[in-house]
C-alpha positions as CSV (number, residue, x, y, z in Angstrom):
1,X,124.5,-33.3,-123.4
2,X,120.8,-32.9,-122.7
3,X,120.0,-35.4,-125.5
4,X,122.4,-37.9,-124.0
5,X,120.8,-37.4,-120.5
6,X,117.3,-37.9,-122.0
7,X,118.4,-41.1,-123.7
8,X,120.0,-42.4,-120.5
9,X,116.8,-41.6,-118.5
10,X,114.6,-43.2,-121.2
11,X,116.9,-46.3,-121.1
12,X,116.7,-46.4,-117.3
13,X,112.9,-46.1,-117.4
14,X,112.7,-48.9,-120.0
15,X,114.9,-51.1,-117.9
16,X,112.7,-50.4,-114.8
17,X,109.6,-51.2,-116.8
18,X,111.1,-54.4,-118.0
19,X,112.1,-55.3,-114.5
20,X,108.7,-54.6,-113.1
21,X,107.1,-56.7,-115.9
22,X,109.4,-59.5,-115.1
23,X,108.6,-59.3,-111.3
24,X,104.8,-59.0,-111.8
25,X,104.0,-61.0,-115.0
26,X,106.5,-63.7,-115.4
27,X,105.5,-66.8,-113.4
28,X,107.7,-68.3,-110.6
29,X,108.1,-71.9,-109.8
30,X,107.9,-72.3,-106.1
31,X,110.2,-74.8,-104.4
32,X,107.3,-77.1,-103.4
33,X,104.4,-77.9,-105.6
34,X,101.5,-77.5,-105.4
35,X,102.1,-74.4,-103.4
36,X,99.8,-73.3,-100.6
37,X,99.8,-70.3,-98.3
38,X,97.6,-69.5,-95.3
39,X,96.1,-66.1,-94.7
40,X,95.5,-65.7,-90.9
41,X,92.6,-63.6,-89.5
42,X,94.9,-60.7,-88.6
43,X,97.6,-61.1,-91.3
44,X,98.6,-58.1,-93.3
45,X,99.7,-57.9,-96.9
46,X,103.3,-57.0,-95.7
47,X,103.4,-60.2,-93.7
48,X,101.9,-62.3,-96.5
49,X,104.3,-60.9,-99.1
50,X,107.2,-61.6,-96.9
51,X,106.1,-65.2,-96.6
52,X,105.7,-65.5,-100.4
53,X,109.2,-64.0,-100.9
54,X,110.8,-66.2,-98.3
55,X,109.2,-69.3,-99.9
56,X,110.6,-68.3,-103.3
57,X,107.1,-67.8,-104.7
58,X,107.6,-64.2,-105.7
59,X,110.6,-62.1,-106.7
60,X,110.0,-58.9,-104.6
61,X,107.7,-58.4,-101.7
62,X,107.7,-54.6,-101.8
63,X,106.4,-54.6,-105.4
64,X,103.6,-56.9,-104.3
65,X,102.7,-54.7,-101.3
66,X,102.6,-51.5,-103.5
67,X,100.6,-53.3,-106.2
68,X,98.2,-54.7,-103.7
69,X,97.5,-51.2,-102.4
70,X,96.9,-49.9,-105.9
71,X,94.5,-52.8,-106.6
72,X,92.8,-52.6,-103.2
73,X,93.7,-56.2,-102.4
74,X,95.3,-55.3,-99.0
75,X,91.9,-54.1,-97.7
76,X,90.0,-57.3,-98.5
77,X,92.2,-60.2,-97.6
78,X,90.0,-63.1,-96.6
79,X,91.4,-65.6,-94.1
80,X,91.9,-69.1,-95.4
81,X,94.3,-71.4,-97.2
82,X,95.0,-70.7,-100.9
83,X,96.5,-73.3,-103.2
84,X,98.4,-72.6,-106.4
85,X,99.7,-74.7,-109.3
86,X,103.3,-75.3,-110.5
87,X,104.1,-71.8,-111.7
88,X,102.3,-68.6,-110.6
89,X,102.9,-64.9,-111.4
90,X,102.6,-62.2,-108.8
91,X,99.5,-60.7,-110.4
92,X,97.8,-64.2,-110.2
93,X,98.5,-64.3,-106.5
94,X,96.9,-60.9,-106.1
95,X,94.0,-61.8,-108.2
96,X,93.2,-64.8,-106.1
97,X,93.6,-62.9,-102.8
98,X,91.4,-60.1,-104.2
99,X,88.6,-62.6,-105.3
100,X,88.4,-63.7,-101.6
101,X,87.7,-67.3,-102.4
102,X,90.2,-69.5,-100.6
103,X,90.4,-73.2,-101.2
104,X,89.9,-73.6,-97.5
105,X,88.3,-71.0,-95.4
106,X,89.0,-70.5,-91.7
107,X,87.4,-69.3,-88.6
108,X,89.2,-68.4,-85.4
109,X,87.7,-68.9,-82.0
110,X,89.3,-66.7,-79.4
111,X,90.4,-67.9,-76.0
112,X,88.1,-66.5,-73.3
113,X,85.1,-66.1,-75.6
114,X,81.9,-67.5,-74.2
115,X,79.7,-69.9,-76.1
116,X,77.4,-67.2,-77.4
117,X,80.4,-65.4,-78.9
118,X,81.6,-68.6,-80.5
119,X,78.2,-69.2,-82.0
120,X,77.9,-65.7,-83.3
121,X,81.4,-66.0,-85.0
122,X,80.2,-69.1,-86.9
123,X,77.0,-67.5,-87.9
124,X,79.0,-64.7,-89.6
125,X,80.9,-67.2,-91.7
126,X,79.3,-66.8,-95.2
127,X,81.2,-69.8,-96.5
128,X,79.7,-72.1,-93.9
129,X,76.3,-73.8,-94.4
130,X,74.3,-72.7,-91.4
131,X,72.6,-76.0,-90.6
132,X,72.1,-75.1,-86.9
133,X,70.5,-71.7,-87.5
134,X,67.7,-71.2,-85.1
135,X,68.4,-74.2,-83.0
136,X,68.4,-74.1,-79.2
137,X,71.5,-74.8,-77.3
138,X,70.1,-78.2,-76.1
139,X,69.2,-79.2,-79.6
140,X,72.6,-78.4,-80.9
141,X,74.2,-80.5,-78.1
142,X,71.9,-83.4,-78.9
143,X,72.7,-83.3,-82.6
144,X,76.4,-83.4,-81.7
145,X,75.9,-86.3,-79.3
146,X,76.9,-84.3,-76.3
147,X,75.1,-85.1,-73.1
148,X,73.9,-82.2,-70.9
149,X,72.1,-78.9,-71.4
150,X,75.0,-76.5,-71.1
151,X,77.5,-75.9,-74.0
152,X,79.7,-73.3,-72.2
153,X,83.3,-74.3,-72.1
154,X,82.9,-77.5,-74.1
155,X,84.6,-76.2,-77.3
156,X,88.3,-75.6,-77.8
157,X,89.3,-72.1,-79.0
158,X,91.5,-72.4,-82.0
159,X,91.6,-71.7,-85.8
160,X,89.6,-74.2,-87.8
161,X,89.9,-74.6,-91.5
162,X,87.0,-75.8,-93.6
163,X,85.9,-76.3,-97.2
164,X,83.5,-73.6,-98.3
165,X,80.0,-75.0,-98.3
166,X,80.5,-77.4,-95.4
167,X,78.3,-77.5,-92.4
168,X,78.7,-75.4,-89.3
169,X,78.1,-78.6,-87.4
170,X,81.5,-79.9,-88.6
171,X,83.2,-77.0,-86.8
172,X,81.2,-77.5,-83.6
173,X,82.0,-81.2,-83.7
174,X,85.7,-80.7,-84.3
175,X,86.0,-78.0,-81.6
176,X,84.2,-80.3,-79.1
177,X,86.4,-83.2,-79.9
178,X,89.5,-81.1,-79.6
179,X,88.5,-79.8,-76.2
180,X,87.8,-83.4,-75.0
181,X,91.3,-84.4,-76.2
182,X,93.0,-81.4,-74.6
183,X,91.0,-81.9,-71.3
184,X,91.8,-85.6,-71.1
185,X,95.5,-84.9,-71.6
186,X,95.7,-82.3,-68.8
187,X,93.5,-84.4,-66.5
188,X,95.9,-87.4,-66.8
189,X,98.9,-85.1,-66.1
190,X,97.2,-83.2,-63.3
191,X,98.9,-82.6,-59.9
192,X,97.9,-84.9,-57.1
193,X,97.2,-81.8,-55.0
194,X,94.4,-80.3,-57.0
195,X,90.9,-80.8,-55.4
196,X,88.9,-81.6,-58.5
197,X,86.6,-84.6,-58.5
198,X,86.2,-84.6,-62.3
199,X,87.6,-83.3,-65.6
200,X,84.6,-81.0,-65.8
201,X,85.6,-79.3,-62.5
202,X,89.1,-78.8,-63.9
203,X,87.5,-77.3,-67.1
204,X,85.5,-74.9,-64.9
205,X,88.6,-73.8,-63.0
206,X,90.4,-73.3,-66.3
207,X,87.7,-71.0,-67.5
208,X,88.0,-68.8,-64.3
209,X,91.8,-68.6,-64.9
210,X,91.2,-67.7,-68.5
211,X,89.0,-64.8,-67.6
212,X,91.0,-63.5,-64.7
213,X,94.3,-62.9,-66.5
214,X,95.6,-62.7,-70.1
215,X,99.2,-62.6,-68.8
216,X,100.8,-66.0,-69.5
217,X,103.1,-66.0,-66.4
218,X,100.3,-65.2,-64.0
219,X,98.0,-68.1,-64.9
220,X,99.7,-70.7,-62.7
221,X,99.5,-68.3,-59.7
222,X,95.9,-67.4,-60.3
223,X,95.0,-71.1,-60.3
224,X,97.1,-71.5,-57.2
225,X,95.1,-68.8,-55.4
226,X,91.8,-70.4,-56.3
227,X,92.9,-73.9,-55.4
228,X,94.3,-72.6,-52.0
229,X,91.0,-70.9,-51.3
230,X,89.1,-74.1,-52.1
231,X,91.3,-76.0,-49.7
232,X,90.7,-73.7,-46.8
233,X,87.0,-73.1,-47.4
234,X,87.3,-69.5,-48.6
235,X,84.9,-68.3,-51.3
236,X,86.6,-67.7,-54.7
237,X,85.2,-64.2,-55.0
238,X,86.0,-63.9,-58.7
239,X,84.3,-61.0,-60.6
240,X,84.2,-62.7,-64.0
241,X,82.0,-65.5,-62.7
242,X,79.6,-62.8,-61.2
243,X,79.6,-61.0,-64.6
244,X,78.8,-64.2,-66.4
245,X,75.9,-64.8,-64.1
246,X,74.5,-61.3,-64.7
247,X,74.2,-62.1,-68.4
248,X,72.6,-59.3,-70.4
249,X,72.3,-57.2,-67.2
250,X,76.0,-56.5,-67.3
251,X,76.7,-53.1,-68.9
252,X,80.4,-52.9,-68.4
253,X,80.5,-52.1,-64.7
254,X,80.0,-54.3,-61.6
255,X,78.9,-52.7,-58.3
256,X,78.5,-53.7,-54.7
257,X,74.8,-54.5,-55.3
258,X,75.8,-57.0,-58.0
259,X,78.3,-58.7,-55.7
260,X,75.6,-59.1,-53.0
261,X,72.9,-60.3,-55.4
262,X,72.9,-64.1,-55.1
263,X,73.0,-66.4,-58.1
264,X,74.6,-69.8,-58.9
265,X,77.6,-67.9,-60.4
266,X,78.1,-65.4,-57.6
267,X,81.3,-66.7,-56.0
268,X,81.0,-63.9,-53.4
269,X,77.8,-65.4,-52.0
270,X,78.4,-69.1,-52.7
271,X,81.3,-71.4,-51.9
272,X,83.1,-73.6,-54.3
273,X,83.3,-73.5,-58.1
274,X,80.5,-72.1,-60.2
275,X,78.1,-74.8,-61.6
276,X,79.6,-74.6,-65.2
277,X,82.5,-73.1,-67.0
278,X,82.1,-69.4,-67.8
279,X,84.2,-69.3,-71.0
280,X,86.2,-71.3,-73.5
281,X,89.6,-71.8,-71.9
282,X,92.8,-72.3,-74.0
283,X,95.5,-74.9,-73.4
284,X,97.6,-72.6,-71.2
285,X,94.7,-72.1,-68.7
286,X,93.9,-75.8,-68.8
287,X,97.5,-76.5,-67.9
288,X,97.5,-73.9,-65.1
289,X,94.3,-75.4,-63.6
290,X,95.8,-78.9,-63.7
291,X,99.2,-77.9,-62.3
292,X,99.0,-74.6,-60.4
293,X,102.2,-72.9,-59.3
294,X,103.0,-74.1,-55.8
295,X,102.3,-71.3,-53.4
296,X,100.4,-70.3,-50.3
297,X,98.9,-67.2,-51.9
298,X,95.3,-66.5,-51.2
299,X,94.9,-63.0,-52.8
300,X,95.9,-61.2,-55.9
301,X,95.3,-57.7,-57.4
302,X,96.1,-56.3,-60.8
303,X,99.0,-54.0,-60.8
304,X,97.3,-51.6,-63.1
305,X,100.5,-50.5,-64.8
306,X,99.6,-51.7,-68.3
307,X,101.6,-54.9,-68.0
308,X,98.6,-57.1,-67.3
309,X,100.4,-58.6,-64.3
310,X,99.0,-59.2,-60.8
311,X,100.5,-59.0,-57.4
312,X,100.0,-62.1,-55.2
313,X,99.8,-62.1,-51.4
314,X,99.6,-64.8,-48.7
315,X,97.8,-62.7,-46.0
316,X,95.0,-60.2,-46.0
317,X,97.3,-57.5,-44.6
318,X,99.7,-58.0,-47.5
319,X,96.8,-57.9,-49.9
320,X,95.4,-54.6,-48.4
321,X,98.8,-53.1,-48.7
322,X,99.0,-54.1,-52.4
323,X,95.6,-52.7,-53.0
324,X,96.7,-49.4,-51.6
325,X,99.9,-49.5,-53.7
326,X,98.4,-50.5,-57.0
327,X,94.8,-49.5,-56.9
328,X,94.5,-46.6,-54.4
329,X,98.0,-45.3,-55.3
330,X,98.7,-44.5,-51.6
331,X,102.1,-46.2,-51.5
332,X,103.2,-49.4,-50.0
């Protein structure tokens, strides 16, 4: 009886080994050839293996996840696009991912970053040729054929793919052209009620909206508050603009003295829009600036409940009540 059980277990182990060998070693012909897969900046091996399985490129995603952990591949996934030939085995996929040499690398520029953060991100890309290293902002703009001295807000935040060894100037140029295209589109579709005299003013407003809220549904109302304030001659009084003007003096907190200290970006001491954008706005903020939600709201305050949402008010009395409710926690 024991001998038969041992034989059965040995047979089962042999079958499992054969199955694993089939899953790992035998190549699979993906439905489309050549086959390519993109590894995003925050993509996990579980997500990547699911994509490969769904595409018919591997036989079992859980085997791939387990093997990637054993090989350490899951800890060194490099973003980019990887291309493969007609038939590829699972171990070959893992070998490519582990080598960290995609056919096309990628860099992701985050909505709300300022130009300095954008530039730092490109400088960290080891696959990019750093042709602009050490250049001043004005020289970079001149090399790109961009008029003006200020680069802030002029580049569209997105994921950009590039061939390893290409120039950083190519990313700057594509990001600038993308922003010009996006800005022109929203400018042509803007509401007749917005008070901007140029696309640049719309871009500046969009940067304020971008920094004031990350909650998608609030962007239109934030833009509405700022537009309404411009219409009635109120100061915008937006902290992100003051913080931008503080530059390296900002240490994570903003006090009353900072709000009173005059600068071109202090929207508490100066009327109208700041002189330039304060960040790289995404398409949602551009759309909100071009077509604010119709309202008479003049104030807003963050609810502070973890939702990221704000409460909007038409009068100062309503706003003060909202501040007591959401900030001071004294009730409505």
